[in-house]
PyMOL Python script that loads the backbone (N, CA, C, O; Angstrom):
from pymol import cmd

cmd.read_pdbstr("""\
ATOM      1  N   UNK A   1       8.636 -14.134 -21.263  1.00  0.00           N
ATOM      2  CA  UNK A   1       8.481 -12.947 -21.135  1.00  0.00           C
ATOM      3  C   UNK A   1       6.817 -12.576 -20.647  1.00  0.00           C
ATOM      4  O   UNK A   1       5.958 -13.247 -21.221  1.00  0.00           O
ATOM      5  N   UNK A   2       6.475 -11.847 -19.921  1.00  0.00           N
ATOM      6  CA  UNK A   2       5.100 -11.591 -19.327  1.00  0.00           C
ATOM      7  C   UNK A   2       4.634 -10.119 -19.665  1.00  0.00           C
ATOM      8  O   UNK A   2       5.200  -9.029 -19.749  1.00  0.00           O
ATOM      9  N   UNK A   3       3.339 -10.588 -19.822  1.00  0.00           N
ATOM     10  CA  UNK A   3       2.715  -8.778 -19.597  1.00  0.00           C
ATOM     11  C   UNK A   3       1.436  -8.528 -18.646  1.00  0.00           C
ATOM     12  O   UNK A   3       1.457  -9.419 -17.796  1.00  0.00           O
ATOM     13  N   UNK A   4       0.228  -7.595 -18.429  1.00  0.00           N
ATOM     14  CA  UNK A   4      -0.678  -7.787 -17.661  1.00  0.00           C
ATOM     15  C   UNK A   4      -2.011  -7.278 -18.626  1.00  0.00           C
ATOM     16  O   UNK A   4      -1.735  -6.539 -19.571  1.00  0.00           O
ATOM     17  N   UNK A   5      -2.851  -7.500 -18.498  1.00  0.00           N
ATOM     18  CA  UNK A   5      -4.251  -7.321 -18.712  1.00  0.00           C
ATOM     19  C   UNK A   5      -4.592  -5.732 -17.896  1.00  0.00           C
ATOM     20  O   UNK A   5      -4.343  -5.252 -16.790  1.00  0.00           O
ATOM     21  N   UNK A   6      -5.272  -5.294 -19.105  1.00  0.00           N
ATOM     22  CA  UNK A   6      -5.700  -3.631 -19.297  1.00  0.00           C
ATOM     23  C   UNK A   6      -6.786  -3.914 -18.127  1.00  0.00           C
ATOM     24  O   UNK A   6      -7.142  -5.040 -17.781  1.00  0.00           O
ATOM     25  N   UNK A   7      -7.271  -2.630 -17.552  1.00  0.00           N
ATOM     26  CA  UNK A   7      -8.785  -2.275 -17.292  1.00  0.00           C
ATOM     27  C   UNK A   7      -9.426  -2.473 -18.140  1.00  0.00           C
ATOM     28  O   UNK A   7     -10.570  -2.710 -17.753  1.00  0.00           O
ATOM     29  N   UNK A   8      -9.292  -2.523 -19.466  1.00  0.00           N
ATOM     30  CA  UNK A   8     -10.175  -3.368 -20.534  1.00  0.00           C
ATOM     31  C   UNK A   8     -10.115  -4.051 -21.265  1.00  0.00           C
ATOM     32  O   UNK A   8     -10.523  -4.004 -22.426  1.00  0.00           O
ATOM     33  N   UNK A   9      -9.312  -5.231 -20.427  1.00  0.00           N
ATOM     34  CA  UNK A   9      -8.976  -6.400 -21.155  1.00  0.00           C
ATOM     35  C   UNK A   9      -7.694  -6.540 -21.880  1.00  0.00           C
ATOM     36  O   UNK A   9      -7.264  -7.693 -21.852  1.00  0.00           O
ATOM     37  N   UNK A  10      -7.175  -5.934 -22.336  1.00  0.00           N
ATOM     38  CA  UNK A  10      -6.699  -6.241 -23.571  1.00  0.00           C
ATOM     39  C   UNK A  10      -5.061  -5.719 -23.028  1.00  0.00           C
ATOM     40  O   UNK A  10      -4.804  -4.890 -22.155  1.00  0.00           O
ATOM     41  N   UNK A  11      -3.929  -6.666 -24.031  1.00  0.00           N
ATOM     42  CA  UNK A  11      -2.917  -6.982 -23.376  1.00  0.00           C
ATOM     43  C   UNK A  11      -1.925  -6.499 -24.178  1.00  0.00           C
ATOM     44  O   UNK A  11      -2.261  -6.920 -25.285  1.00  0.00           O
ATOM     45  N   UNK A  12      -0.891  -5.869 -24.322  1.00  0.00           N
ATOM     46  CA  UNK A  12       0.336  -5.420 -25.078  1.00  0.00           C
ATOM     47  C   UNK A  12       1.496  -6.280 -24.842  1.00  0.00           C
ATOM     48  O   UNK A  12       2.172  -6.534 -23.845  1.00  0.00           O
ATOM     49  N   UNK A  13       1.534  -6.902 -26.905  1.00  0.00           N
ATOM     50  CA  UNK A  13       3.009  -7.314 -26.992  1.00  0.00           C
ATOM     51  C   UNK A  13       4.164  -6.745 -27.239  1.00  0.00           C
ATOM     52  O   UNK A  13       4.276  -5.803 -28.023  1.00  0.00           O
ATOM     53  N   UNK A  14       5.480  -7.446 -26.361  1.00  0.00           N
ATOM     54  CA  UNK A  14       6.336  -6.787 -26.106  1.00  0.00           C
ATOM     55  C   UNK A  14       6.882  -6.339 -27.553  1.00  0.00           C
ATOM     56  O   UNK A  14       6.659  -7.031 -28.546  1.00  0.00           O
ATOM     57  N   UNK A  15       7.501  -5.316 -27.601  1.00  0.00           N
ATOM     58  CA  UNK A  15       7.825  -4.851 -28.965  1.00  0.00           C
ATOM     59  C   UNK A  15       9.211  -6.304 -29.472  1.00  0.00           C
ATOM     60  O   UNK A  15       9.398  -6.526 -30.668  1.00  0.00           O
ATOM     61  N   UNK A  16       9.815  -6.915 -28.643  1.00  0.00           N
ATOM     62  CA  UNK A  16      10.870  -7.488 -29.144  1.00  0.00           C
ATOM     63  C   UNK A  16      10.143  -8.847 -29.918  1.00  0.00           C
ATOM     64  O   UNK A  16      10.590  -9.433 -30.904  1.00  0.00           O
ATOM     65  N   UNK A  17       8.817  -9.177 -29.120  1.00  0.00           N
ATOM     66  CA  UNK A  17       7.461 -10.433 -29.968  1.00  0.00           C
ATOM     67  C   UNK A  17       7.353  -9.484 -31.000  1.00  0.00           C
ATOM     68  O   UNK A  17       8.129  -9.725 -31.925  1.00  0.00           O
ATOM     69  N   UNK A  18       6.735  -8.603 -31.136  1.00  0.00           N
ATOM     70  CA  UNK A  18       6.037  -7.819 -32.787  1.00  0.00           C
ATOM     71  C   UNK A  18       7.073  -7.449 -34.053  1.00  0.00           C
ATOM     72  O   UNK A  18       6.732  -7.121 -35.190  1.00  0.00           O
ATOM     73  N   UNK A  19       8.646  -7.616 -33.454  1.00  0.00           N
ATOM     74  CA  UNK A  19       9.605  -7.120 -34.387  1.00  0.00           C
ATOM     75  C   UNK A  19       9.930  -8.849 -35.070  1.00  0.00           C
ATOM     76  O   UNK A  19       9.981  -9.386 -36.177  1.00  0.00           O
ATOM     77  N   UNK A  20      10.076  -9.194 -33.775  1.00  0.00           N
ATOM     78  CA  UNK A  20      11.002 -10.485 -34.563  1.00  0.00           C
ATOM     79  C   UNK A  20       9.360 -11.692 -35.381  1.00  0.00           C
ATOM     80  O   UNK A  20       9.480 -12.406 -36.377  1.00  0.00           O
ATOM     81  N   UNK A  21       8.038 -11.520 -34.537  1.00  0.00           N
ATOM     82  CA  UNK A  21       7.512 -11.761 -35.862  1.00  0.00           C
ATOM     83  C   UNK A  21       6.940 -11.537 -36.463  1.00  0.00           C
ATOM     84  O   UNK A  21       6.089 -12.252 -36.991  1.00  0.00           O
ATOM     85  N   UNK A  22       7.299  -9.802 -36.745  1.00  0.00           N
ATOM     86  CA  UNK A  22       6.807  -8.689 -37.814  1.00  0.00           C
ATOM     87  C   UNK A  22       5.272  -8.056 -37.934  1.00  0.00           C
ATOM     88  O   UNK A  22       4.885  -7.615 -39.017  1.00  0.00           O
ATOM     89  N   UNK A  23       4.535  -8.041 -36.909  1.00  0.00           N
ATOM     90  CA  UNK A  23       3.607  -7.585 -36.227  1.00  0.00           C
ATOM     91  C   UNK A  23       3.644  -6.144 -36.771  1.00  0.00           C
ATOM     92  O   UNK A  23       4.704  -5.522 -36.693  1.00  0.00           O
ATOM     93  N   UNK A  24       2.560  -5.578 -37.316  1.00  0.00           N
ATOM     94  CA  UNK A  24       2.158  -4.417 -37.407  1.00  0.00           C
ATOM     95  C   UNK A  24       0.396  -3.972 -37.198  1.00  0.00           C
ATOM     96  O   UNK A  24      -0.687  -4.558 -37.182  1.00  0.00           O
ATOM     97  N   UNK A  25       0.840  -2.782 -37.082  1.00  0.00           N
ATOM     98  CA  UNK A  25      -0.963  -2.470 -36.467  1.00  0.00           C
ATOM     99  C   UNK A  25      -2.215  -2.659 -36.845  1.00  0.00           C
ATOM    100  O   UNK A  25      -2.471  -1.959 -37.825  1.00  0.00           O
ATOM    101  N   UNK A  26      -2.913  -3.165 -36.566  1.00  0.00           N
ATOM    102  CA  UNK A  26      -4.136  -3.632 -37.926  1.00  0.00           C
ATOM    103  C   UNK A  26      -3.898  -5.302 -37.893  1.00  0.00           C
ATOM    104  O   UNK A  26      -4.949  -5.937 -37.796  1.00  0.00           O
ATOM    105  N   UNK A  27      -2.897  -5.947 -37.947  1.00  0.00           N
ATOM    106  CA  UNK A  27      -2.554  -7.234 -38.051  1.00  0.00           C
ATOM    107  C   UNK A  27      -3.509  -7.995 -36.995  1.00  0.00           C
ATOM    108  O   UNK A  27      -3.429  -7.842 -35.776  1.00  0.00           O
ATOM    109  N   UNK A  28      -4.289  -8.715 -37.558  1.00  0.00           N
ATOM    110  CA  UNK A  28      -5.051  -9.775 -37.278  1.00  0.00           C
ATOM    111  C   UNK A  28      -4.182 -11.204 -36.189  1.00  0.00           C
ATOM    112  O   UNK A  28      -3.038 -11.658 -36.220  1.00  0.00           O
ATOM    113  N   UNK A  29      -5.069 -11.441 -35.561  1.00  0.00           N
ATOM    114  CA  UNK A  29      -4.337 -12.781 -34.259  1.00  0.00           C
ATOM    115  C   UNK A  29      -5.365 -13.789 -34.286  1.00  0.00           C
ATOM    116  O   UNK A  29      -6.592 -13.690 -34.250  1.00  0.00           O
ATOM    117  N   UNK A  30      -4.453 -14.959 -34.372  1.00  0.00           N
ATOM    118  CA  UNK A  30      -5.831 -16.386 -34.101  1.00  0.00           C
ATOM    119  C   UNK A  30      -5.559 -16.224 -32.703  1.00  0.00           C
ATOM    120  O   UNK A  30      -4.371 -16.033 -32.445  1.00  0.00           O
ATOM    121  N   UNK A  31      -6.300 -16.249 -31.801  1.00  0.00           N
ATOM    122  CA  UNK A  31      -6.564 -16.903 -30.744  1.00  0.00           C
ATOM    123  C   UNK A  31      -7.157 -18.563 -30.122  1.00  0.00           C
ATOM    124  O   UNK A  31      -8.216 -19.185 -30.049  1.00  0.00           O
ATOM    125  N   UNK A  32      -6.131 -18.687 -29.870  1.00  0.00           N
ATOM    126  CA  UNK A  32      -6.542 -21.031 -29.632  1.00  0.00           C
ATOM    127  C   UNK A  32      -6.571 -21.326 -28.477  1.00  0.00           C
ATOM    128  O   UNK A  32      -5.450 -21.651 -28.085  1.00  0.00           O
ATOM    129  N   UNK A  33      -7.392 -21.377 -27.659  1.00  0.00           N
ATOM    130  CA  UNK A  33      -8.056 -21.858 -26.276  1.00  0.00           C
ATOM    131  C   UNK A  33      -7.987 -22.686 -25.976  1.00  0.00           C
ATOM    132  O   UNK A  33      -8.837 -23.442 -26.447  1.00  0.00           O
ATOM    133  N   UNK A  34      -6.860 -23.398 -24.847  1.00  0.00           N
ATOM    134  CA  UNK A  34      -7.232 -25.168 -25.148  1.00  0.00           C
ATOM    135  C   UNK A  34      -7.819 -25.025 -23.013  1.00  0.00           C
ATOM    136  O   UNK A  34      -8.166 -23.931 -22.568  1.00  0.00           O
ATOM    137  N   UNK A  35      -7.801 -25.769 -22.480  1.00  0.00           N
ATOM    138  CA  UNK A  35      -7.923 -25.552 -20.850  1.00  0.00           C
ATOM    139  C   UNK A  35      -7.633 -24.901 -19.975  1.00  0.00           C
ATOM    140  O   UNK A  35      -8.474 -24.471 -19.185  1.00  0.00           O
ATOM    141  N   UNK A  36      -6.094 -24.601 -19.864  1.00  0.00           N
ATOM    142  CA  UNK A  36      -6.149 -23.165 -19.170  1.00  0.00           C
ATOM    143  C   UNK A  36      -4.788 -22.592 -20.078  1.00  0.00           C
ATOM    144  O   UNK A  36      -3.772 -22.261 -19.467  1.00  0.00           O
ATOM    145  N   UNK A  37      -4.831 -22.537 -21.015  1.00  0.00           N
ATOM    146  CA  UNK A  37      -3.774 -21.842 -21.883  1.00  0.00           C
ATOM    147  C   UNK A  37      -4.243 -21.117 -23.076  1.00  0.00           C
ATOM    148  O   UNK A  37      -5.190 -21.749 -23.543  1.00  0.00           O
ATOM    149  N   UNK A  38      -3.975 -20.005 -23.810  1.00  0.00           N
ATOM    150  CA  UNK A  38      -4.337 -18.676 -24.397  1.00  0.00           C
ATOM    151  C   UNK A  38      -3.093 -19.147 -25.112  1.00  0.00           C
ATOM    152  O   UNK A  38      -2.064 -19.306 -24.457  1.00  0.00           O
ATOM    153  N   UNK A  39      -3.118 -19.390 -26.467  1.00  0.00           N
ATOM    154  CA  UNK A  39      -2.266 -19.089 -27.284  1.00  0.00           C
ATOM    155  C   UNK A  39      -2.616 -17.695 -28.921  1.00  0.00           C
ATOM    156  O   UNK A  39      -3.747 -17.466 -29.348  1.00  0.00           O
ATOM    157  N   UNK A  40      -1.762 -17.260 -29.291  1.00  0.00           N
ATOM    158  CA  UNK A  40      -1.708 -16.108 -30.533  1.00  0.00           C
ATOM    159  C   UNK A  40      -0.866 -16.817 -31.298  1.00  0.00           C
ATOM    160  O   UNK A  40       0.116 -17.545 -31.147  1.00  0.00           O
ATOM    161  N   UNK A  41      -1.627 -16.334 -32.282  1.00  0.00           N
ATOM    162  CA  UNK A  41      -1.204 -16.765 -33.767  1.00  0.00           C
ATOM    163  C   UNK A  41      -1.707 -15.851 -34.473  1.00  0.00           C
ATOM    164  O   UNK A  41      -2.853 -15.410 -34.395  1.00  0.00           O
ATOM    165  N   UNK A  42      -0.343 -15.338 -35.631  1.00  0.00           N
ATOM    166  CA  UNK A  42      -0.224 -13.731 -36.153  1.00  0.00           C
ATOM    167  C   UNK A  42      -0.985 -14.846 -37.482  1.00  0.00           C
ATOM    168  O   UNK A  42      -0.411 -15.824 -37.961  1.00  0.00           O
ATOM    169  N   UNK A  43      -2.157 -14.440 -37.799  1.00  0.00           N
ATOM    170  CA  UNK A  43      -2.649 -14.105 -39.576  1.00  0.00           C
ATOM    171  C   UNK A  43      -2.443 -13.465 -40.133  1.00  0.00           C
ATOM    172  O   UNK A  43      -2.840 -12.300 -40.083  1.00  0.00           O
ATOM    173  N   UNK A  44      -1.489 -14.107 -41.173  1.00  0.00           N
ATOM    174  CA  UNK A  44      -0.760 -13.170 -42.193  1.00  0.00           C
ATOM    175  C   UNK A  44      -1.631 -13.604 -43.798  1.00  0.00           C
ATOM    176  O   UNK A  44      -1.880 -14.628 -44.434  1.00  0.00           O
ATOM    177  N   UNK A  45      -1.859 -12.186 -43.916  1.00  0.00           N
ATOM    178  CA  UNK A  45      -2.833 -12.383 -45.481  1.00  0.00           C
ATOM    179  C   UNK A  45      -1.931 -12.751 -46.612  1.00  0.00           C
ATOM    180  O   UNK A  45      -0.901 -12.217 -46.201  1.00  0.00           O
ATOM    181  N   UNK A  46      -1.757 -13.042 -47.221  1.00  0.00           N
ATOM    182  CA  UNK A  46      -1.373 -13.674 -48.276  1.00  0.00           C
ATOM    183  C   UNK A  46      -1.159 -13.314 -49.857  1.00  0.00           C
ATOM    184  O   UNK A  46      -2.314 -13.613 -50.161  1.00  0.00           O
ATOM    185  N   UNK A  47      -0.848 -13.093 -50.532  1.00  0.00           N
ATOM    186  CA  UNK A  47      -1.174 -12.743 -52.095  1.00  0.00           C
ATOM    187  C   UNK A  47      -1.571 -14.086 -52.544  1.00  0.00           C
ATOM    188  O   UNK A  47      -0.970 -15.144 -52.356  1.00  0.00           O
ATOM    189  N   UNK A  48      -3.294 -13.766 -53.517  1.00  0.00           N
ATOM    190  CA  UNK A  48      -2.929 -15.011 -54.581  1.00  0.00           C
ATOM    191  C   UNK A  48      -1.849 -15.928 -55.645  1.00  0.00           C
ATOM    192  O   UNK A  48      -1.714 -17.018 -56.201  1.00  0.00           O
ATOM    193  N   UNK A  49      -1.353 -14.873 -55.495  1.00  0.00           N
ATOM    194  CA  UNK A  49       0.525 -14.850 -56.255  1.00  0.00           C
ATOM    195  C   UNK A  49       1.165 -15.813 -55.452  1.00  0.00           C
ATOM    196  O   UNK A  49       2.033 -16.352 -56.138  1.00  0.00           O
ATOM    197  N   UNK A  50       1.119 -16.479 -53.811  1.00  0.00           N
ATOM    198  CA  UNK A  50       1.750 -16.395 -53.597  1.00  0.00           C
ATOM    199  C   UNK A  50       1.411 -18.455 -53.535  1.00  0.00           C
ATOM    200  O   UNK A  50       2.065 -19.391 -53.074  1.00  0.00           O
ATOM    201  N   UNK A  51      -0.009 -18.349 -54.308  1.00  0.00           N
ATOM    202  CA  UNK A  51      -0.461 -20.134 -53.980  1.00  0.00           C
ATOM    203  C   UNK A  51      -0.249 -20.720 -55.425  1.00  0.00           C
ATOM    204  O   UNK A  51      -0.608 -21.868 -55.690  1.00  0.00           O
ATOM    205  N   UNK A  52       0.366 -19.868 -56.380  1.00  0.00           N
ATOM    206  CA  UNK A  52       0.728 -20.291 -57.479  1.00  0.00           C
ATOM    207  C   UNK A  52       1.473 -21.312 -57.510  1.00  0.00           C
ATOM    208  O   UNK A  52       2.506 -21.058 -56.889  1.00  0.00           O
ATOM    209  N   UNK A  53       1.470 -22.606 -58.025  1.00  0.00           N
ATOM    210  CA  UNK A  53       2.179 -23.894 -58.256  1.00  0.00           C
ATOM    211  C   UNK A  53       1.576 -24.551 -57.265  1.00  0.00           C
ATOM    212  O   UNK A  53       2.224 -25.597 -57.305  1.00  0.00           O
ATOM    213  N   UNK A  54       0.740 -24.705 -56.333  1.00  0.00           N
ATOM    214  CA  UNK A  54       0.711 -25.292 -55.155  1.00  0.00           C
ATOM    215  C   UNK A  54      -0.420 -27.024 -55.535  1.00  0.00           C
ATOM    216  O   UNK A  54      -0.297 -28.175 -55.115  1.00  0.00           O
ATOM    217  N   UNK A  55      -1.320 -26.441 -56.393  1.00  0.00           N
ATOM    218  CA  UNK A  55      -2.049 -27.204 -56.975  1.00  0.00           C
ATOM    219  C   UNK A  55      -1.771 -27.504 -57.976  1.00  0.00           C
ATOM    220  O   UNK A  55      -1.256 -26.603 -58.638  1.00  0.00           O
ATOM    221  N   UNK A  56      -1.942 -29.002 -58.734  1.00  0.00           N
ATOM    222  CA  UNK A  56      -1.902 -29.108 -60.089  1.00  0.00           C
ATOM    223  C   UNK A  56      -2.765 -28.683 -61.084  1.00  0.00           C
ATOM    224  O   UNK A  56      -3.791 -29.352 -60.958  1.00  0.00           O
ATOM    225  N   UNK A  57      -2.874 -27.883 -62.042  1.00  0.00           N
ATOM    226  CA  UNK A  57      -3.103 -27.575 -63.048  1.00  0.00           C
ATOM    227  C   UNK A  57      -3.556 -28.743 -63.973  1.00  0.00           C
ATOM    228  O   UNK A  57      -2.931 -29.433 -64.777  1.00  0.00           O
ATOM    229  N   UNK A  58      -5.081 -28.722 -63.514  1.00  0.00           N
ATOM    230  CA  UNK A  58      -6.027 -29.916 -64.237  1.00  0.00           C
ATOM    231  C   UNK A  58      -6.810 -29.074 -66.154  1.00  0.00           C
ATOM    232  O   UNK A  58      -7.395 -29.729 -67.018  1.00  0.00           O
ATOM    233  N   UNK A  59      -6.470 -27.446 -66.204  1.00  0.00           N
ATOM    234  CA  UNK A  59      -6.555 -27.132 -67.412  1.00  0.00           C
ATOM    235  C   UNK A  59      -5.632 -25.827 -67.313  1.00  0.00           C
ATOM    236  O   UNK A  59      -5.127 -25.202 -66.382  1.00  0.00           O
ATOM    237  N   UNK A  60      -5.649 -25.698 -68.815  1.00  0.00           N
ATOM    238  CA  UNK A  60      -4.583 -24.062 -68.897  1.00  0.00           C
ATOM    239  C   UNK A  60      -5.237 -23.202 -68.427  1.00  0.00           C
ATOM    240  O   UNK A  60      -6.451 -23.295 -68.248  1.00  0.00           O
ATOM    241  N   UNK A  61      -4.530 -22.201 -68.142  1.00  0.00           N
ATOM    242  CA  UNK A  61      -5.140 -21.102 -67.410  1.00  0.00           C
ATOM    243  C   UNK A  61      -5.495 -20.225 -68.169  1.00  0.00           C
ATOM    244  O   UNK A  61      -4.661 -19.617 -68.838  1.00  0.00           O
ATOM    245  N   UNK A  62      -7.035 -19.910 -68.254  1.00  0.00           N
ATOM    246  CA  UNK A  62      -8.052 -18.897 -69.245  1.00  0.00           C
ATOM    247  C   UNK A  62      -7.294 -17.323 -69.351  1.00  0.00           C
ATOM    248  O   UNK A  62      -7.395 -16.611 -70.350  1.00  0.00           O
ATOM    249  N   UNK A  63      -6.525 -16.950 -68.117  1.00  0.00           N
ATOM    250  CA  UNK A  63      -6.828 -15.807 -68.402  1.00  0.00           C
ATOM    251  C   UNK A  63      -7.814 -14.755 -67.453  1.00  0.00           C
ATOM    252  O   UNK A  63      -9.024 -14.978 -67.417  1.00  0.00           O
ATOM    253  N   UNK A  64      -7.369 -13.879 -66.875  1.00  0.00           N
ATOM    254  CA  UNK A  64      -8.312 -12.890 -65.864  1.00  0.00           C
ATOM    255  C   UNK A  64      -9.483 -12.310 -66.495  1.00  0.00           C
ATOM    256  O   UNK A  64     -10.457 -11.855 -65.896  1.00  0.00           O
ATOM    257  N   UNK A  65      -9.363 -12.346 -67.373  1.00  0.00           N
ATOM    258  CA  UNK A  65     -10.587 -11.238 -67.951  1.00  0.00           C
ATOM    259  C   UNK A  65     -11.780 -13.106 -67.861  1.00  0.00           C
ATOM    260  O   UNK A  65     -12.720 -13.440 -67.140  1.00  0.00           O
ATOM    261  N   UNK A  66     -11.216 -13.634 -68.710  1.00  0.00           N
ATOM    262  CA  UNK A  66     -11.908 -15.193 -68.307  1.00  0.00           C
ATOM    263  C   UNK A  66     -12.613 -15.318 -66.920  1.00  0.00           C
ATOM    264  O   UNK A  66     -13.768 -15.206 -66.508  1.00  0.00           O
ATOM    265  N   UNK A  67     -11.524 -15.569 -66.447  1.00  0.00           N
ATOM    266  CA  UNK A  67     -12.058 -15.533 -64.572  1.00  0.00           C
ATOM    267  C   UNK A  67     -12.463 -14.463 -64.373  1.00  0.00           C
ATOM    268  O   UNK A  67     -13.220 -14.755 -63.447  1.00  0.00           O
ATOM    269  N   UNK A  68     -12.608 -13.158 -64.526  1.00  0.00           N
ATOM    270  CA  UNK A  68     -13.539 -12.222 -63.837  1.00  0.00           C
ATOM    271  C   UNK A  68     -15.204 -12.554 -64.538  1.00  0.00           C
ATOM    272  O   UNK A  68     -16.260 -12.758 -63.938  1.00  0.00           O
ATOM    273  N   UNK A  69     -14.909 -12.505 -66.078  1.00  0.00           N
ATOM    274  CA  UNK A  69     -16.061 -13.156 -66.373  1.00  0.00           C
ATOM    275  C   UNK A  69     -17.167 -14.099 -65.877  1.00  0.00           C
ATOM    276  O   UNK A  69     -18.240 -13.574 -65.579  1.00  0.00           O
ATOM    277  N   UNK A  70     -17.052 -15.243 -65.772  1.00  0.00           N
ATOM    278  CA  UNK A  70     -16.898 -15.986 -64.738  1.00  0.00           C
ATOM    279  C   UNK A  70     -17.844 -15.906 -63.469  1.00  0.00           C
ATOM    280  O   UNK A  70     -19.048 -16.079 -63.278  1.00  0.00           O
ATOM    281  N   UNK A  71     -16.579 -15.511 -62.565  1.00  0.00           N
ATOM    282  CA  UNK A  71     -16.863 -15.054 -61.563  1.00  0.00           C
ATOM    283  C   UNK A  71     -17.917 -13.574 -61.317  1.00  0.00           C
ATOM    284  O   UNK A  71     -18.325 -13.286 -60.192  1.00  0.00           O
ATOM    285  N   UNK A  72     -18.201 -12.872 -62.356  1.00  0.00           N
ATOM    286  CA  UNK A  72     -19.181 -11.903 -62.478  1.00  0.00           C
ATOM    287  C   UNK A  72     -20.662 -12.539 -62.736  1.00  0.00           C
ATOM    288  O   UNK A  72     -21.759 -12.148 -62.337  1.00  0.00           O
ATOM    289  N   UNK A  73     -20.278 -13.739 -63.602  1.00  0.00           N
ATOM    290  CA  UNK A  73     -21.617 -14.228 -63.754  1.00  0.00           C
ATOM    291  C   UNK A  73     -22.002 -15.218 -62.337  1.00  0.00           C
ATOM    292  O   UNK A  73     -23.206 -15.336 -62.111  1.00  0.00           O
ATOM    293  N   UNK A  74     -21.547 -15.551 -61.890  1.00  0.00           N
ATOM    294  CA  UNK A  74     -22.022 -16.054 -60.427  1.00  0.00           C
ATOM    295  C   UNK A  74     -22.726 -15.594 -59.708  1.00  0.00           C
ATOM    296  O   UNK A  74     -23.819 -16.044 -59.366  1.00  0.00           O
ATOM    297  N   UNK A  75     -21.906 -14.039 -59.155  1.00  0.00           N
ATOM    298  CA  UNK A  75     -22.260 -13.327 -58.790  1.00  0.00           C
ATOM    299  C   UNK A  75     -23.781 -13.234 -59.269  1.00  0.00           C
ATOM    300  O   UNK A  75     -24.667 -13.689 -58.546  1.00  0.00           O
ATOM    301  N   UNK A  76     -24.173 -12.430 -60.929  1.00  0.00           N
ATOM    302  CA  UNK A  76     -25.251 -12.094 -61.207  1.00  0.00           C
ATOM    303  C   UNK A  76     -26.600 -13.238 -60.638  1.00  0.00           C
ATOM    304  O   UNK A  76     -27.711 -12.853 -60.272  1.00  0.00           O
ATOM    305  N   UNK A  77     -26.159 -14.613 -60.688  1.00  0.00           N
ATOM    306  CA  UNK A  77     -26.544 -15.662 -60.279  1.00  0.00           C
ATOM    307  C   UNK A  77     -27.223 -15.670 -59.165  1.00  0.00           C
ATOM    308  O   UNK A  77     -28.423 -15.905 -59.019  1.00  0.00           O
ATOM    309  N   UNK A  78     -26.440 -15.410 -58.386  1.00  0.00           N
ATOM    310  CA  UNK A  78     -26.444 -15.348 -57.236  1.00  0.00           C
ATOM    311  C   UNK A  78     -27.837 -14.098 -56.864  1.00  0.00           C
ATOM    312  O   UNK A  78     -29.054 -14.279 -56.833  1.00  0.00           O
ATOM    313  N   UNK A  79     -27.106 -12.982 -56.650  1.00  0.00           N
ATOM    314  CA  UNK A  79     -28.181 -12.123 -56.620  1.00  0.00           C
ATOM    315  C   UNK A  79     -29.066 -12.287 -57.821  1.00  0.00           C
ATOM    316  O   UNK A  79     -28.148 -12.007 -58.592  1.00  0.00           O
ATOM    317  N   UNK A  80     -29.963 -12.481 -58.542  1.00  0.00           N
ATOM    318  CA  UNK A  80     -31.079 -12.853 -58.845  1.00  0.00           C
ATOM    319  C   UNK A  80     -31.183 -14.030 -58.428  1.00  0.00           C
ATOM    320  O   UNK A  80     -31.950 -14.407 -59.314  1.00  0.00           O
ATOM    321  N   UNK A  81     -31.030 -14.987 -57.757  1.00  0.00           N
ATOM    322  CA  UNK A  81     -32.014 -15.758 -56.928  1.00  0.00           C
ATOM    323  C   UNK A  81     -32.076 -15.285 -55.609  1.00  0.00           C
ATOM    324  O   UNK A  81     -33.215 -15.566 -55.234  1.00  0.00           O
ATOM    325  N   UNK A  82     -31.419 -14.666 -54.610  1.00  0.00           N
ATOM    326  CA  UNK A  82     -32.419 -14.049 -53.667  1.00  0.00           C
ATOM    327  C   UNK A  82     -33.250 -12.613 -53.376  1.00  0.00           C
ATOM    328  O   UNK A  82     -34.030 -12.532 -52.427  1.00  0.00           O
TER     329      UNK A  82
END
""", "prot")
cmd.dss("prot")
cmd.show_as("cartoon", "prot")
cmd.util.cbc("prot")
cmd.orient("prot")
């Protein structure tokens, strides 16, 4: 499938490809450049819940409140150090 560069150096991804890959306006695309080739790869944002079970648990889950507290304390330390 072909497309053209516009005078503003933009391209249009044909609708068949957009639908096939589930692309929507505002989606990010990764450009991979090799010697004489450009590849586009969609960067899909994933929810944190999709990663559940991908790593072995070394400690029991402390709950959202405990995690938020640790994150807040860490951010507060970084702010006070700068």
